[in-house]
N, C-alpha and C positions, 0 to 999 in steps of 0.2 A: 801565558803571557798574564805577568803580575794586575793584583788585584788595584785600580784608581784611585789615586788620592785627591782628597781637598784642603781646605779649613772652614774655619766656620767662619771667618770674615776676617777681622782683628789680627792683626802681625803686630809686630811692638815699632814704634815711628823711633824717628832717630832723632839723638836729641837738639842735630842744629831742627828739623822741622819743631820738632813741640816748642823750642827758642822762636824760631816763626811767630808762629801760631801764638805763644806770650804776648808774643811784643804788635799783633793788632788791636785795632780798637774799633770802637763798635759803634754804628751803628744812633740815631738815636732815642731809637727804641730802649736801646737800654742793652738787647744780649743778640743783636744779630752782626756780626763777623765782618768788616771789613774785609773786603783782600788787598793786596798788593800787585804787580807782577814781580817781586820778586818771590812772594812766597806760592803766585802760580808757578812759574819755573823750576820755585824748591820742593813743590809735590811730584810734577810733572819728571823727574828725575829720579826722586823718594821712590816711587812705583815703578820705574824701570829699575831696579836698585833692587827694589821687593821682589818681584817678579819673576827675575834670575838668579834671588836669591831661595826662591820656591823649588826652581826649576830642580836648583841643587839638591837640595834635601830631598827630592824627589819626587814632590808633589806636579802632578799631569794636570788637575785641572783648578788653574789658578787666579787669585784674588789681586785687588790695588792695594790686600791691607788695612783697605780702609780709611786708607790716607786722607782720601779730602774728607772727613769728618774728624773738624777738629781738636787733639786735645790738644792741652797745656801744660802738664802734669805727669810724671815717669805713672802716678797708680791714678787709673781714672774708669769705672764700669759703666758710664754713661756718655759717652761719646756716640757709640751707635742711639742714640736714640735725640738727644740733642740735639746733633747735624741739623733734626725736621722742623726746628723750630727758625731753622732760618732760611727753610724751603719754602713756607707754608704760610698765609697771609692767615692773620683774624686772629690772635694773639698779641697776647699787652704783657706784662709786669704788670703785676697785681699786689696788694698787703699780706694774699691770704696763697698758697698756691700749695701743688701737691706734697711739697716739703712739713708746711705748716700749718699742715688744716684740722681742723681737731678729727678721733680717732670717731666713727661711725661708727654704728650696731648696727648688726641685720640681725633679719628674721627668716623664718619658714616661709617660703616662696615670695622674699623682697630682698635678696641675695644686692650688699654693695659691697664698695671696695672702701675699706678705715682707712686711717691716713699712711701713708708710707712707713710715720715712727715705728705707731700701733701694731704694725706685723706678728699673730699670735709665736712666733719666735724670737723672735728678737726682745718681744716679753718672756718668755720661758728662760732666753738670755740676758740680763740685762748687763750681768756685772761681764759677760763677754763681748756681750757688744759696743761697751762705754770701755773695753780695754785689747781688746786685740780683733777688734773684725775693723780693718781699714779697708776705708771704700774713696781716696786720695778726694781728688776735686774736681770739677765737671768748665768749662770751655767755656761753658755762660752762664747765667740764674732759668730761674725754672716759670716759663710764663703761663697763663691759664687761655682760656680758649674765650675770646670777649667778642666775636662779630662774626662771622661768616666769613668758612674755609678757603680756600684758594688758592691752588697750587701757585707757587714764582722762583718753585727753583729752574728753573726752564737752565740758565747761565749755568749752575751748578752742576746738573748730574749731566750737560754736556762734556765741562769739563771732562767729569769722574771720569766719564767714558769714551774722552779722548787720551785721557794718560792709560788707562788700563789696555784697549786696540794696540794704541804705537806699543806699545811691550808686548805683545802676541804676537808670534811667528805662523808665516800662513798655515792654516788648520787647525789652531792651536784656540780650544777653547775658554772661556774666559768668562768669571761670575761680578757681579755686582751685590751690596748688600743695601734694604732698603727697609726700613718698620712695616711692620704692620699695623692696621687701621687699629684693630684693638690697644695693641703698645702707645700706640699715640695717643690714642682718645683717655691715656689714663693721666693726664696735666687735667687742671682744674677747669673746671665749666662753666662758665656765665654770661651762660648764651642760648646753649642748646633746651630744646624746653626736653628733654629726658638723656640717659646716659645711650640708646640706641639711637637716637637722633643725632648724637655726637658723635661717636664709633661709625657710621655709615656714612656722615658726612667729610671726617679724614678720610673713609674708605674714594670720596668722592676725589676729595686733590689728589691722593695717591697714587692712585692707579695712572696720571702723567708721568710718575714717574716711573716706573714699571713701567707703560708701557715700552718712553721712551729706550727702557736698558732692552726690551726684549727684541724691540727693533733695530738696536743694532748687533744683533747676533750675540747678546751675550747673554746670559740664563740670571737671572734675578732670584735673589735669596730673602724672604721676606722673612726678617725676623722680630719675631714674636711669641718670648720667654710670658708675654701675662698671661697664656694658654697654661702655663703648669704653675705659674710664679703666686696666680691673682688666689691660687688657694692659701695662698698661706697668710693673704691682703684683706680676708674676710669675718669677722669676726662678730658672734662665735663662733668653732666652724661648722661647713654646712653641711645637709645630708647632700652626697653625691646626686641627688639626684638633681639636688636645685643646682650642685658648680658646673656636672652638666649642660642643663637648659640652660643656662647663666655665661658659658662659653660654649655654644653654640653659636649664638649670638655676630660674635668673634672672630667663628667660623665661616656665618655666612657676607659675615661684611670680608673678609678676604674673598668668593667667591663673586661676590660683586664687582670688587673691585679690579682681579682676573679676566671677568665675561672679554670671549673671543682671542687672549693669548694665550699659544703652542703650549700646552703644558708642560714639554718634554723640558721648554727651559722657565720652565717655574721652581722653585727647590721652596721649600717652607723649614724654616731653622723652632724647636723650640726647645725647649732647657728650664730649668728650674734656677732659674738667676743667677750669675755669678760670682756672687761675694760669699768672703773663705768663713760659710756661717755655719750653725750647728745644720740644718734646717732640717731638722726632727720633726718641720709639720707641711711638711713637702706632700703633694698628691702623687698616690700608687699611678707609675700608669698607664696599669690595665683602667682603673676607672677614667683614666683622659683618651685610650686612645681609641674608643670606638665612634665621639664623637671629629678629632683630630683627623682617624680616616676620609671624611665625607668631605675633606676640602679637595677641589680642584687640581692639581699637583700635580711634576714628577716624579717631586723629589722631597724624602723627608730627614732634614738634622736633626740631631736627637744622643744627648747626652748618653753614650755606653760606657766608659768608662769612669765616673765620678763613683765612687765607692758610695754614695748614698743612692744608687740607681743602676750602678753596674749587673745586680740580681735580675734584674728586669729584660734582659733580653726576651726570657722564656715566654713573654708575654707577644715575641712577634712570633715565633711561630705555634702559636695560641690562637692568633691573626690565623695568620695564613693555611691553619687547619681547620677551620672555623669557616674558608672562604672569605671573610673579611678582609684580604690583601688584596688588595686590587693586582693582578695579575702581570701587571706593565708598570708600579709601581718601582720606584730603584731606594734604598734606605743608605742613606750616608751617614751610621752612625760614627761617633764620638770611638775615638780608642783609647788617646794621647787628653791629661784632660788639664785642664787651667786651675783645677784646685787643690796641687799636688805637688809643690817643689823638684820630688822625687819622677828622675829624669826615667817613664818605661820602657824596660828589656824590651828590643826586636821579637824574643818570641813570643811577649805577652801578648804585644799588638799581635802576633797574626794568630794568638787562638783565638781573642778574641773577635779578630776579620770570620774567620772562619764560623763561627758561631752566627753567625749573620749570612756567611756564603753556603749552611748548610741549609739556611734552607729556603733562600731564593737563586741561589747560582752568582758565581764567583762576575757575572755581566748586567747584576743589577744591587750590588754593592763597590759603594764609593767609600773610601774610606776617610777617616776624618780629625778632627780634634772635637770637644765637647762645645767645646765654646773658643769665644773669645782669647789668646794668648795678651793682646798687644794689651798693657796697661790692667795685670792680673797680675804673672809673675815677672824676674827677672828677663828682660831679653836674650841674656845667654843659654838658659835655661829653655826660652822656648824653643830656639832654634836648634838644641836639642833635642827636641821634643819630637819638633817636621823628624830634622836625621831619622830617629826612630822610625817614627812615622811610618817615612819613605822605604827605611830596610826591612820593618815585619812586611807591609804589603810585598815586600818583595816575595820574603819568606812565607809567604801566606799560600 
């Protein structure tokens, strides 16, 4: 039986869906998008279509393409995050936000995130980031936390669940993505007494979304690029021990948020960010894996096709040999990448898959994409990669 396949969430939106989202207006707060029956109907049909197209490509664990998370342009690296602003109360637009706040310096034992524009990779390659790294535009402005966080997205997550379950065949499994507390908490905090308190407030708010997805019989994928990506957003570079302690707080928040949920329905997605930059200041997988493996999840999705990290497949074998890999953990390696326009050959995909089936066996591997393909590469290339993923899994 071929190895199972999935995606890491985002898939290319149709132009009609992008145009419909661009035409939406905002509530009085300036960042909450108003919906309409027309947009809702268009989204439902688009989800049905994208599920069928995944099946045709050989994807066996399908998602909704994140179509319920608004994109208003062909290039958008932040839809996976910005959707949460629509679903959590306690946020408002402020003059200073996560993207224009001043730089922050860390010191040993006192690790803090600097501004997004002060990342170390960006500072190392200023001309590259000024001229060649396109990130597009988000559907909404970035707010700050200015009051107690509370979940208000019941209707939105119910719509996501309804659209996906309506598109599934009897007995077919599906998944929906949701932002993890640590990544959500990277908005500017102007209310809570500490960063840790802010993160756990996000955990308390988002657990309602996680629970709703799981109780609908779906898998919830917790998107948490911050686990690896934060390393680049700390200046100067922290010690690994300090960074592991910093990251442990975010793992603790995940475990708090998913307490009581069946772990086989919880998947954690980590990555080093999907922007097309040099990534020379990324943390090594071996330095964060001991902490990441403390998450009480059933599967972990990670980049294994990205050329900056493909060589790190050996870390999983090392963890297994050391007895650090839970014997029921499912590995979800990315075997086609969002980071290149070159379409991977199915034989290369099969080789990448076998690196992991050799460690845990074919029943504990689900081949996937490195990160979301929607809004990151041309739609035609994205679907060609998924075709190669499906064929590579058959050959593995």
